[in-house]
N, C-alpha and C positions, 0 to 999 in steps of 0.2 A: 581415498577409499580402497586405494592400491595397497594400501598397509592395514588397511583393516581387513581385506582377503588374503594378503600371507600371513595374517593370524590366525583366522580360522583355521589356515590348515596344520598349526601346531593343537588346534583341539584343547581341551579345557584348561590347560597352561596357560591360555591368553586369554581367559576373560574377562579378566580386571580392564586389560588392555582396551579390549575389543570395545569395554561396554565407555571408556573412558572417550575414544575418537567418536561414538556415537554421541555422546555427552558434548561435547565440542562441535559435532557436524551440526548439531541441534540447533548450539546455542548460537551459531553461525546464519542459520538460518530463520531462527528466529528476527537475529538484529535487521535481515534483508528483508524481511518478509515485512516488519514495522516500519521499515524504509518506503519501503515502495507503498504499503497504505498512507502511508504520510505524505508522498506524495501524490495519489490517488485524490489523496481530499481536497490539495491545493487546487490538482487540476480539475475537481467536478466543480471548485468555487469559482475558477475560472471561467469554464463553461457557463454554470448559470450565470454571470456576471456579461458573458456572451447574449448569451439569449435575454436577459431585459434590456440591453442595449440596443440590441435589433429590435424587439417589439415594442420598445418607444419608440424607433426612428421610423414605424412602418406601423404607429398608432400614433398618433402628435396628438390627435382629437381627444382620446382618450385621456391620454397626459394630463392634458391640459384641465379637464371637468376632475378628475383626481383631486390636482392640485386647488380646485375652487372648491373644492366637498374639501376638503383639509381646513381650508379658510372658514 
C-alpha cells in the first residue's frame, strides 16, 4: 500500500499501476477471507460435536429412549 500512496502522488500517469495494485490486494484479501471462512466452518462443526457430546453426557436417559425408539 506504500507503493500505492506513492503512485497516487504522481497523478493520472499512475492510474493503471494503482488499479493493478488494488486488484492484487483484493485477490490476496479474497484468499484470506476464504481461508478464514473455511476455518470458521471447521470450528463450527467441532463446537456442534462438543455440544452434542456434552448434551448426551448430561442426558443419558434421553439417549437411551431415542435409541429404543429407533429400533
